[in-house]
C-alpha positions in Angstrom: 0.0 -0.2 -0.1 2.9 2.4 0.8 4.5 1.5 -2.3 1.5 2.3 -4.4 1.2 5.6 -2.6 4.9 6.5 -3.5 4.4 5.4 -7.0 1.4 7.5 -7.4 3.4 10.5 -6.1 6.3 10.2 -8.2 3.7 9.9 -11.5 2.2 13.3 -9.9 5.5 14.9 -9.6 6.5 13.7 -13.3 3.0 15.0 -14.6 3.2 18.5 -13.0 6.9 18.7 -14.2 5.7 18.3 -17.8 3.1 21.4 -17.3 4.6 24.0 -15.1 2.1 26.7 -15.8 -0.8 24.5 -14.8 1.1 23.1 -11.8 1.5 26.9 -10.7 -2.3 27.8 -11.4 -3.6 24.7 -9.5 -1.1 25.6 -6.6 -2.0 29.2 -6.5 -5.6 28.5 -6.5 -5.5 26.1 -3.7 -3.4 28.4 -1.7 -5.9 31.4 -2.0 -8.9 28.9 -1.1 -7.0 27.7 1.8 -6.1 31.2 2.9 -9.8 32.5 2.3 -11.1 29.8 4.5 -8.8 30.1 7.2 -9.3 33.9 7.3 -13.3 33.5 7.3 -12.9 30.7 10.0 -10.9 32.8 12.0 -13.6 35.8 11.8 -16.4 33.7 12.5 -14.5 31.7 15.5 -13.9 35.2 17.0 -17.3 36.7 16.4 -19.7 33.8 16.8 -18.1 30.7 18.4 -16.0 32.1 21.3 -17.7 33.7 24.2 -17.5 37.4 24.5 -14.4 38.5 26.4 -16.4 39.9 29.5 -15.3 38.6 33.0 -18.1 36.8 34.6 -20.0 36.6 31.3 -22.9 34.2 33.3 -23.8 37.4 35.3 -24.1 39.7 32.1 -27.7 40.4 31.6 -29.6 42.5 29.1 -32.9 44.8 30.3 -35.2 46.1 28.1 -39.1 47.5 28.0 -42.2 46.3 26.4 -44.7 48.3 25.9 -48.4 47.2 27.6 -50.3 45.2 25.0 -47.5 44.9 22.4 -45.8 41.7 21.3 -43.8 40.3 24.4 -40.8 39.8 22.0 -40.8 43.6 21.0 -37.7 45.0 22.8 -37.8 48.7 23.0 -34.9 50.9 24.6 -35.3 51.9 28.2 -36.6 55.3 28.7 -33.9 57.6 30.3 -35.9 58.3 33.4 -36.8 54.6 33.7 -33.1 53.6 33.2 -32.0 56.2 36.2 -34.7 54.9 38.5 -33.8 51.2 37.8 -30.0 52.1 38.3 -30.8 53.8 41.8 -33.1 50.8 42.7 -30.6 48.0 41.8 -27.7 48.9 44.0 -26.5 45.9 45.8 -28.2 43.6 43.1 -26.5 44.6 39.8 -22.7 45.5 40.0 -23.1 48.0 37.1 -25.9 49.3 34.8 -25.1 50.9 31.5 -27.4 52.1 28.8 -26.8 51.9 24.9 -29.0 53.1 22.0 -28.3 52.5 18.4 -27.3 56.1 16.6 -27.3 57.2 13.1 -25.5 60.8 12.2 -24.1 62.6 9.3 -20.4 63.0 9.5 -19.4 66.0 7.5 -15.8 66.8 6.2 -14.4 69.2 3.8 -16.8 68.1 0.7 -18.9 65.3 1.4 -21.1 64.1 4.3 -21.0 60.5 5.1 -23.6 58.4 7.0 -22.0 56.7 10.2 -23.8 54.3 12.7 -22.8 53.5 16.3 -24.1 53.3 19.7 -24.7 56.2 22.2 -23.6 54.9 25.7 -23.9 56.2 29.1 -20.9 56.9 31.3 -19.3 53.9 32.6 -19.8 51.8 29.5 -16.2 51.4 28.9 
């Protein structure tokens, strides 16, 4: 069995040496494909597969409001006044509370304005 594998490998080397252009193209295609696959896996692994880099991750919670009579899966941002009330009432229960809200803005430079997106966060977020 090992002898057959060696014979096949020698045959492959002889065949590839007869057409170096095609060999280069095949090897380059494989290298690009493997590199792309590794890069995509690294990004997905960092973003989706690994847990977020927070200490005591099981203690991290998200709070939201739902309007009366609305779909229970409707998650509204907490009103600023309610956030302040919750923050003062949660002393001793929650270690820290921070608020964040999706934010769109127009960033204007010398010539062209550009739409930017991000989050507005409360003090202590970072």
